[in-house]
C-alpha positions as CSV (number, residue, x, y, z in Angstrom):
1,M,26.9,67.5,40.4
2,V,27.7,65.2,37.5
3,T,31.1,63.6,37.4
4,Q,32.9,63.2,34.1
5,T,34.0,59.6,34.0
6,S,36.2,58.1,31.3
7,I,36.7,54.3,30.9
8,I,39.8,53.3,29.0
9,G,38.9,50.3,26.9
10,D,36.0,49.0,24.8
11,G,35.9,45.3,25.8
12,C,33.5,43.3,27.9
13,A,33.8,45.3,31.2
14,A,33.8,48.8,29.7
15,M,30.9,48.0,27.4
16,M,28.9,46.3,30.2
17,L,29.3,49.3,32.5
18,A,28.5,51.8,29.8
19,S,25.3,49.9,28.8
20,R,24.1,50.2,32.4
21,S,25.1,53.8,32.9
22,D,21.5,55.0,33.0
23,R,21.6,53.7,36.5
24,L,24.4,56.1,37.3
25,P,22.8,59.5,36.7
26,D,25.5,61.4,38.5
27,H,28.3,60.1,36.2
28,N,28.7,61.1,32.6
29,I,30.4,58.1,31.2
30,R,32.4,58.0,28.0
31,L,34.5,55.2,26.5
32,I,38.1,55.7,25.4
33,K,39.5,53.3,22.8
34,P,43.2,52.7,23.7
35,E,45.9,53.3,21.2
36,N,47.3,50.2,19.5
37,A,44.4,48.1,20.8
38,P,44.4,44.7,19.1
39,P,41.5,44.1,16.6
40,P,38.4,42.4,18.1
41,V,38.0,38.7,17.5
42,D,34.9,36.6,18.3
43,H,35.0,33.7,20.6
44,M,32.7,31.9,23.0
45,W,32.2,32.7,26.7
46,G,30.7,30.1,29.0
47,F,28.7,30.7,32.1
48,W,26.2,29.0,34.4
49,A,22.7,30.5,34.8
50,G,22.3,32.5,38.0
51,K,20.5,35.4,39.6
52,G,20.5,38.6,37.6
53,L,21.8,37.0,34.3
54,D,18.5,37.0,32.4
55,E,20.0,39.4,29.8
56,Q,23.0,37.2,29.2
57,I,20.8,34.1,29.1
58,S,18.5,35.6,26.4
59,L,21.5,36.1,24.1
60,A,23.2,32.7,24.6
61,R,23.7,30.5,21.6
62,K,22.8,27.3,23.5
63,K,22.4,26.0,27.0
64,W,23.1,22.5,28.4
65,N,21.5,21.1,31.5
66,N,24.2,18.4,31.6
67,W,28.0,18.7,31.5
68,S,30.8,16.3,32.3
69,I,34.5,15.9,33.2
70,I,36.1,12.8,31.6
71,T,39.4,11.0,32.4
72,E,40.8,7.6,31.6
73,S,39.2,6.4,34.8
74,G,35.6,7.4,34.0
75,E,33.1,10.2,33.5
76,A,31.6,12.6,36.1
77,V,28.3,13.8,34.7
78,M,26.5,16.8,36.5
79,S,23.1,18.1,35.8
80,S,21.0,21.1,36.8
81,N,17.7,22.6,35.7
82,D,18.2,25.8,37.6
83,H,21.9,26.5,36.7
84,A,22.3,25.3,33.1
85,Y,25.6,26.0,31.4
86,H,25.4,28.6,28.6
87,A,27.6,29.7,25.7
88,I,27.4,33.2,24.3
89,H,29.3,34.8,21.4
90,R,31.6,37.6,22.5
91,E,30.5,39.7,19.6
92,K,26.8,39.1,20.1
93,W,27.1,40.3,23.7
94,L,29.2,43.4,22.8
95,G,26.9,44.2,19.9
96,H,24.0,44.1,22.4
97,C,25.8,46.5,24.7
98,R,26.7,48.8,21.7
99,E,23.0,49.1,20.9
100,K,22.2,50.1,24.4
101,I,25.1,52.5,24.5
102,E,24.1,54.2,21.3
103,K,20.5,54.7,22.7
104,L,22.1,56.3,25.8
105,G,24.2,58.6,23.7
106,I,27.5,57.5,25.1
107,A,30.6,58.5,23.1
108,L,33.3,56.0,22.0
109,L,36.4,58.1,21.4
110,E,39.9,57.5,20.2
111,Q,42.5,58.0,22.9
112,N,44.3,60.7,20.9
113,E,41.1,62.6,20.3
114,V,40.3,63.7,23.8
115,D,41.9,65.1,27.0
116,I,40.9,63.0,30.0
117,E,43.4,64.4,32.5
118,N,40.7,66.0,34.6
119,D,38.3,63.1,34.4
120,V,37.6,60.3,36.9
121,I,39.3,57.5,35.0
122,F,39.0,53.7,35.2
123,D,41.2,51.4,33.2
124,S,39.7,48.2,31.7
125,R,42.7,47.2,29.7
126,P,44.0,43.7,30.4
127,P,46.1,43.3,33.6
128,R,49.8,42.5,33.5
129,M,51.5,39.3,34.5
130,N,53.9,39.5,37.4
131,G,56.8,37.3,36.3
132,K,56.3,33.8,35.0
133,V,52.8,32.5,35.7
134,M,50.8,29.6,34.6
135,L,48.8,30.1,31.4
136,Q,45.5,28.7,30.2
137,H,46.0,28.6,26.5
138,F,43.8,27.1,23.9
139,Y,43.0,26.8,20.2
140,G,39.6,25.8,19.0
141,V,37.7,25.0,15.9
142,E,33.9,24.9,15.2
143,V,33.2,21.9,13.0
144,E,30.3,20.6,10.9
145,T,30.3,16.9,10.4
146,K,28.5,14.9,7.7
147,M,27.3,12.3,10.1
148,P,25.6,12.9,13.5
149,V,28.3,12.1,16.0
150,F,27.8,14.5,19.0
151,D,25.4,14.3,22.0
152,D,24.1,17.8,22.0
153,S,22.3,17.4,25.3
154,K,25.7,17.5,27.2
155,A,28.6,19.9,27.2
156,I,32.1,18.4,27.9
157,L,34.0,20.8,30.1
158,M,37.1,18.7,30.3
159,D,38.1,15.5,28.6
160,F,41.7,14.5,29.6
161,R,42.0,11.6,27.2
162,V,44.6,13.5,25.2
163,D,48.4,13.9,25.1
164,Q,49.6,15.2,28.4
165,S,53.2,15.9,27.4
166,K,52.8,19.7,27.1
167,G,51.2,20.2,30.5
168,L,47.7,19.6,31.9
169,H,45.8,19.2,28.7
170,F,42.1,18.6,28.0
171,I,39.4,19.0,25.3
172,Y,36.5,21.4,25.8
173,L,33.6,20.5,23.6
174,L,30.3,22.4,23.2
175,P,27.9,20.5,20.9
176,F,25.5,22.9,19.3
177,S,23.8,20.1,17.4
178,N,24.6,16.4,16.7
179,T,26.7,17.6,13.7
180,N,28.0,20.9,14.9
181,A,30.4,21.6,17.8
182,L,33.1,23.9,19.1
183,I,36.2,21.8,20.1
184,E,39.0,23.4,22.0
185,S,42.4,22.0,22.8
186,T,43.3,23.6,26.2
187,I,46.5,23.4,28.2
188,F,47.5,24.7,31.6
189,S,51.3,25.3,31.5
190,F,53.9,28.0,31.5
191,D,54.7,27.7,27.8
192,L,52.5,27.9,24.7
193,A,52.3,25.0,22.3
194,S,52.5,25.3,18.6
195,E,49.3,25.7,16.5
196,D,50.0,22.3,14.9
197,F,49.9,20.6,18.3
198,Y,46.5,22.0,19.2
199,L,45.1,21.1,15.8
200,A,46.6,17.6,15.7
201,S,45.1,17.0,19.2
202,I,41.7,18.0,18.0
203,H,41.9,15.9,14.9
204,D,43.1,12.9,16.8
205,Y,40.4,13.3,19.4
206,L,37.6,13.5,16.8
207,E,39.0,10.4,15.1
208,R,39.7,8.4,18.2
209,I,36.6,9.3,20.3
210,Y,34.0,10.0,17.6
211,S,35.4,8.0,14.7
212,C,35.1,11.2,12.7
213,S,37.6,12.5,10.1
214,D,35.1,14.0,7.6
215,F,34.2,17.5,8.7
216,V,34.3,21.2,7.6
217,T,35.9,23.9,9.8
218,K,33.5,26.8,10.1
219,H,35.4,29.0,12.6
220,Q,38.7,29.1,14.6
221,E,39.5,30.8,17.8
222,K,42.4,31.0,20.2
223,G,43.4,32.6,23.4
224,V,45.8,32.9,26.4
225,I,44.5,33.6,29.9
226,P,47.1,34.2,32.7
227,M,46.1,32.4,35.9
228,G,46.9,33.5,39.4
229,R,47.1,37.0,40.9
230,L,47.7,39.7,38.2
231,Q,49.1,43.2,38.4
232,P,47.1,46.4,37.3
233,H,47.8,47.5,33.7
234,D,48.7,50.9,35.2
235,P,49.1,51.1,39.0
236,D,48.3,54.8,38.9
237,I,44.8,54.3,37.4
238,P,42.0,52.4,39.2
239,G,40.9,49.3,37.3
240,L,37.7,47.8,36.0
241,G,36.9,44.2,35.1
242,G,39.8,41.9,34.8
243,N,42.1,44.9,35.6
244,A,40.3,45.2,38.9
245,G,40.6,41.5,39.9
246,A,37.4,40.1,38.2
247,I,39.2,37.1,36.6
248,R,38.9,34.0,38.9
249,P,42.6,33.0,39.4
250,G,42.0,29.3,39.5
251,S,39.8,29.0,36.4
252,G,40.2,32.0,34.2
253,Y,36.5,32.7,34.3
254,A,35.6,36.3,34.1
255,F,32.3,37.0,32.3
256,V,29.9,36.4,35.2
257,Y,32.4,37.9,37.7
258,I,32.6,41.2,35.7
259,H,28.8,41.3,35.9
260,K,29.0,40.8,39.7
261,Q,31.7,43.5,40.0
262,I,29.7,46.1,38.1
263,E,26.4,45.4,39.9
264,E,28.2,45.8,43.2
265,A,29.8,49.0,42.1
266,I,26.5,50.4,40.8
267,N,24.7,49.6,44.1
268,H,27.6,51.1,46.1
269,C,27.5,54.2,44.0
270,K,23.8,54.7,44.6
271,K,24.4,54.6,48.4
272,T,27.6,56.7,48.6
273,G,27.8,58.6,45.3
274,K,31.3,57.0,44.7
275,L,32.1,54.7,41.9
276,R,34.6,52.0,42.6
277,F,35.4,48.5,41.4
278,K,36.6,45.7,43.7
279,P,37.5,42.1,43.1
280,P,34.3,40.0,43.3
281,H,36.0,37.1,45.1
282,K,36.2,36.3,48.8
283,K,39.8,36.1,50.3
284,I,39.3,32.5,51.3
285,D,38.4,31.5,47.7
286,L,41.4,33.3,46.3
287,W,43.6,31.4,48.8
288,M,42.0,28.1,47.7
289,D,42.7,29.1,44.1
290,D,46.3,29.9,45.0
291,V,46.7,26.4,46.6
292,M,45.1,24.7,43.6
293,L,47.4,26.5,41.2
294,T,50.4,25.6,43.3
295,V,49.4,21.9,43.1
296,L,48.7,22.1,39.4
297,E,52.1,23.8,38.8
298,N,54.1,21.3,40.7
299,Y,52.0,18.1,40.2
300,P,50.3,18.5,36.8
301,N,50.0,14.7,36.5
302,R,47.4,14.8,39.3
303,G,45.2,17.4,37.5
304,P,42.8,15.0,35.8
305,D,42.1,13.1,39.0
306,I,41.6,16.4,40.9
307,F,39.0,17.7,38.6
308,Y,37.3,14.3,38.2
309,R,37.0,14.0,42.0
310,M,35.4,17.4,42.2
311,G,32.9,16.5,39.5
312,K,32.0,13.2,41.2
313,S,31.6,14.8,44.6
314,L,29.4,17.8,43.7
315,S,25.9,18.0,42.3
316,G,25.3,20.1,39.2
317,D,23.9,22.9,41.3
318,Q,26.8,22.8,43.7
319,F,29.4,22.8,40.9
320,A,27.7,25.7,39.1
321,K,27.6,27.7,42.3
322,F,31.3,27.0,43.1
323,M,32.4,28.0,39.6
324,S,30.2,31.1,39.7
325,G,31.4,32.3,43.1
326,E,28.2,31.5,45.0
327,I,30.1,29.6,47.6
328,T,29.0,28.6,51.2
329,W,31.4,27.2,53.8
330,G,29.6,23.9,53.5
331,L,30.4,23.8,49.8
332,R,34.0,24.9,50.3
333,L,34.5,22.0,52.8
334,K,32.9,19.6,50.3
335,V,35.3,20.6,47.7
336,I,38.3,20.4,50.1
337,T,37.4,16.9,51.3
338,S,37.0,15.7,47.7
339,M,40.7,16.5,46.9
340,P,43.6,14.0,47.1
341,K,45.2,14.9,50.5
342,L,49.0,14.5,49.9
343,P,49.5,16.9,47.0
344,F,47.3,19.5,48.6
345,I,49.1,19.2,51.9
346,R,52.3,19.8,49.9
347,G,50.6,22.6,48.0
348,V,49.6,24.4,51.3
349,T,53.2,24.0,52.6
350,K,54.6,25.5,49.4
351,R,52.2,28.5,49.7
352,I,53.3,29.0,53.3
353,F,57.0,28.5,53.0
354,G,57.5,29.3,49.3
355,G,59.2,27.4,46.6
356,R,57.6,25.9,43.5
357,S,59.9,23.1,42.5
358,S,58.3,20.5,40.4
359,G,57.8,17.0,41.7
360,V,55.6,13.9,41.6
361,A,52.9,13.3,44.3
């Protein structure tokens, strides 16, 4: 018996599942575009190479075998041949999924065009924030410079040599060539900054670090990612993707975790006949993320040192596995021992006993 299955949404998770629906012969899947959905915008998704990601890797714009975290104290450079860092355009990935979906004959319908009341329904719309949570917000520009200024063999994940007055602030820089790069001003805080602040930070960074003031802006992108535990978009409808816990609370990464979630769901469905979507994170890793966020919320001034210590203590392979959820107990312990002890002891205490008052550690 074939189950009529409707997916609300047409973003990453919905499109990824639909493009693999030929592996779910007992489910007739259709996509439902939500009413009042925001217009799609292109931006870059980053991920580290790993098992089962050949399709994503083949569509990536560029890869880097080296990446770094930089503070006023120094630079932690990590390298890996097996787990290179990749960047992929959102629209290129979704376009690839659309091509597969069209070949599979899957319908993309407007919500007001179809009755889904009797279907099995999964909701891939973004989850909701529960109260005031820390946000990862960014504004980025892709620039083309006249002179070669970038080292395109190395991605910069975090450079904290910027104004910290608005929260934990860093520059994320992906050099596609020695004259072309995406540069994002990214902040972890409870409140958004003005567009002028992000742009001024990027311009100042290019001038101060690269002695570069002559460039052309080719593309702009921005985003806001809630960090921490999120609530379902609709508690009465089972979720998919970020709406089913795929977003990593401590980093905001979701692309690879959505892939993991869908692969686990397909394998489970083949064994049981039931389609379900579970968070792809272990409980211990969610708890560690909770502690990390508590520390960053209360002691943001310690953030640069925390990430720098992690970068210095881990190899490139270890860092990539940690960020991608391929975590052993040995790797967890290595991360824990690299952290400054006092703020994390206070962070654990706050998680246990409650309270999030700011302070200095």
